[in-house]
C-alpha positions, 0 to 999 in steps of 0.5 A: 500500500502507498501513503496516497491509497491510505490518505484516500482510506474512509477513516474506519479503514485507515484505523483498523490498519493501525491494528496490525501496524508496527508501533514505533514510538509515542510522546506526550503532552498535558493534551494527547499522547502521539503515536507513531506507527508504521505501515508499508514504507510511510508513518502515520502519526496518531494523537490521543486524548489523555482526557477522553481516550478518543483516537484521530489520526494526525498525518502520514509521512513517507519513510524517508522523512525526518521525524524529530518527536522520534527520530530516536526510535526510528534510528534505533529500528533502523538500526536492528533491521540492518 
């Protein structure tokens, strides 16, 4: 699946794909927990509300993008697979 195909899916199907996605890492602030998942050759960033526990897809990123909030865990993942 490509990033464009994923972006064109209905929200329900996008969230269903996250169930089997590889979780790369997470960070949080006072409002939400932010999680990064890898699907095929792209990443999906999701926010989960600390108060209300709802989940929202924020962004999709190509595999080649530098993701500042996750750079350490992405580097570790790439090192383990090489």
